[in-house]
N, C-alpha and C positions, 0 to 999 in steps of 0.2 A: 608468731609473736608479737610482732608488732601490730597486726591486726588484728590479734586475738585482746591486744592490751586496749587499743583505739575502741575495739566492740564493745568489752565489759564499760569503758570508760561512759560511750554514750547511751548503752542498757542501762545506767544508773541511773540516768536521768529522767524526768517525767515527760510521758509521751505526747506531750501535747507541746513542750517547750523543745522537742526533739522535731516535729514535724512542724509546727508554726515559726520556729523561729532557727534552730540550728539548722535543717536541712536548704533555707535557702540559705543562709551565710554560706554553707559549705560549697555550694551551687556557683556563687558571687565569686569566693576564692579561690575556685577552681578557675574562673574563666580567668581572674588577675592572672593566676599563675600559666594559665595557658597561653596567654596573651606576651607576659614579662620573659618566659624562658627562653622566647626566641630573641629576646635583647641579647645585642651586644656584648652588654656588661652583665650579663648572666652568667655568661660562658665559663666565665673563670670559678665563679660558685659554685657551679653544677657538676664541677669534677671533686668537690670537698666530700660530699656526701659516700663516694665509695671506699675515700680514705679513711672515714671514720668506722672506729671500733664498733663492736655491736651493741655493747653499756651505751656509748653517746651516739647510737642511733636511735636507743629505745628514748635516751632523755632528749631529745629533740623532736620525738613523734609526740611523746608526753606535753611538752612544752609546748608543740603545736596546738594539741586537742585543747590545752587549758587556753590558750591565745581564742582558739575560735569560740571555744565555750563562754569567756570574756565577753567577745565581739555581739556573741549572739544576744547575750544577758544585758548588753549596753543599751542595742537594738531595742531588746523587748521594755526595756526603760522609755524608749521612746516611741513604741508604737503608737500612741495617742498625739503627739503634736506630729506625725508621720501622717496618721489618719486626717489631721484637720488642713493640712495641705494638700492632699486629696479632694478634701471637701472645699478647696477655695479658701480656706483662709490664709493669705498670702502676706500678709503683713501690712503696714500703712504707711511705705514709702511712694513716692511718687511713683516708680517703677512698677511697685505692685498693685498700685492703684488702678494705674492704666490699664495694665495687664487683666485685673479683676474685671473693669469696664467693660473692656473689648469684648473678654470670652463671656460677662452675664448677658451682654447685646446678643451673643450669638444663642445663650440658654433661651432668654425670652425671644426669641424670631422662633425655636422649637416649642416653643409654649403657646404660643399665641397660634402657630399652624394648628394644634386640636385640640385647645380650649372649648372650643363650640362645636367639633365634631363629636356625634353620638358613638361613631365607628371606631373610634379612640379613648371611649372613656377609661378602660384598664390602662391604657398605656399611660393616661394621664393621672390616673389614681396611684401607680406603682412607681412612674419616675418623677413626678414634679410635684411640688407643694400645692396647695389650692390657692392662694395669692402670690399675683405678679411680685410682690415686695419680697416675700420669703424665698426667691429664687435665688441659687448657688450658682458660680461660674463652670462647674464642673458639672457631668452627668453625675458621677458617684456623688458628688457633695448634694444633688437635687433627690437622687434615691433615699439617701440618709435622711437629706430635710423633710422629705413627704412621709415620712417614716414619725419624725421627732413633732411633727405638728398634725399629726392624725387626732391625738386625743385632746391637743390645744384647740382644734377648731371648734369657734363658738354654736355651729349649728351638729358637733356632735358632743361632747362631755365639757367644753371649756375648761379642763384643768391642765395646770402647767406640765406636760408630759416630761420634761428634762426634769425638772424639781420632784417632781414625784415617784419616777422611774426605781430609784432604791427603794424607795418604800414598799412600792408593786413587788418587786423581787422579792423581799422577805418575806412574802405571804404567798408568793408561788409554790407551788407542788413542786417537789427535788426534779419529775420527770419534765415539768416544763423549764425550769432552770436549766437540765442539763441539754435540752434543743436547743435553747438560745445560745448556751456556751458553746455549743457543738458547731452553732451557725456563723456564729462570731468569730473563733477559732478559723473556721475556713475563710472568711471573709478576709480576716487577718492577716493569713497564710498569702493571698491572693495581691493585698496590698504591699506587702514587706517585698516580695518578691519581686512585684513591678518596680517598686522605689529603688530596689538596688540592681537590676537590668538596666534601670534609667542609668544610674549612677557608674553602672559599667559602659556603658555607651556611650557618657562624655567624658570616662578614665581613658578608653580606648583611642577617642578622636584626638587628644590634648597630649596625654602622654607618649602612646605608641609612636608617634614619630620621634618626640623629645628621646626617647628611650631606644631610638636607633631599630625600633623592633619591624621586619620588613612590611611594605604596605599589604600584600595580600591577606598577612596574621590582622594587624590591628583593627585592617576596612571589614573583612569576615567578622572578626569579634565583635566590631560595633553595630554592622547588619543584622548579627543572630542575637546579640543583646538587646537589641530595639525590638526585634521580634516577640520576644518573650517579655518585653515591657508591655507591647501593645495589647497582647495575649492575655497575659495576666490580669491587665486594667479591667478588660472586659469581662474578664472571670469575674473580678473585685466588685463591677458594678452590679450582676447576676447575682452574684452573693449575697451583697447588703441588699437587693429587692428580697430575695427568702428570709433574710434574720430582718428587714423592714417589715415582711407579713406577720413575723413571729411577735415583732413588737407590739404591732398594732392588735393582735388575736390576744395579747397578754391583755391587754385595756380592756378588750371587751369584756374578757371571761373572769378578771378578778379584781378590779375597780371597786367592785362594791363589798368586798371583800376585805379590802383595804381600808374602808370606809366602818366596816364592823368591827376589824381590828384596832381603830384607832378611837373607837368607843361613840360613834355615831351610827344613826339608826339610817341606814338607806331611804331617801325619800321616795314616794311614789310615781312618781312624773319626773319625766327628764330635764324642763326648764327647771322645777327646786332642785333637780340634782346640782345643774350647773353652775347653781347662786351658791349652794353648799360647797361644791369643790371650788368657786371664787374666795369664797369666806377663809375655808381652812389655807389653801395658799397663801391669803393675805397675813393672817395671824401666824402663821407658823414662820414666813418670812419676814413680813415687815412688824412683827408682835402686835398687831392690831388690823380689824376686820371692819370695813364700812358698814357691813352688818354683823355687828356681834351676836345679835338676837337668832342668829341661824344656828350659832356653835352651842347646840342642846345634845349633849350627850344623850343616846337611846338607854333602854333595859337592858 
């Protein structure tokens, strides 16, 4: 009965929510429960479950399910901040800036080792932005940054990729948007799982001894959670690579459709197109372009 109620509650939710958010949250709290059921502080509470009547147990399970869904929803509202942390945006305090400089220096050494090696071109293309000044302090951040700066590169299209991305999404076919959504969902799943596993690792190391949990329990939990965090972070980098390639492809295939949708006739050559994208971006963002004569609507 209890399992049936929980199954119906979960089944009524959006599948993407269940996969991307609720499943990592369930795994996280299962790890927490496995850790603290071994605590001496928990022994008295654990015995109360068998003393509850059937209806009381149903109410507890229902409340627990509601709390888990609420927690997953809260995590869902913080996906972008979590992604930003994984990309290497750690704040502006002294400690964060010092960590940023140290980690970015390591990424710079990786970038310099392969920048002039023709055998490493694919790796450089997928895993790093073109300019050294665009490097982020994490592998994940550099893969994302490589996709973000692809269309912005002045030797490609010279368009502000981040600014025009929502507009580009609006003119894409449904199939392409579905591919992007699925790829992003996979990336978010790995990021969220890695983040929660990292939290569980830290919680095990700090709270385990404080809660009188046996050392074998909190240490094994911390090791297992750390391994999961590492594995899913590597998977997040690979997922970001897949998502980034879809982003690049979207600009390649649909940027001229966006020009037509905005009322502009696509130029006949790439230099003219670059100049037009720059003028459109200035007009929309700054309310004035340096070369307004380029902003001529087509037929």
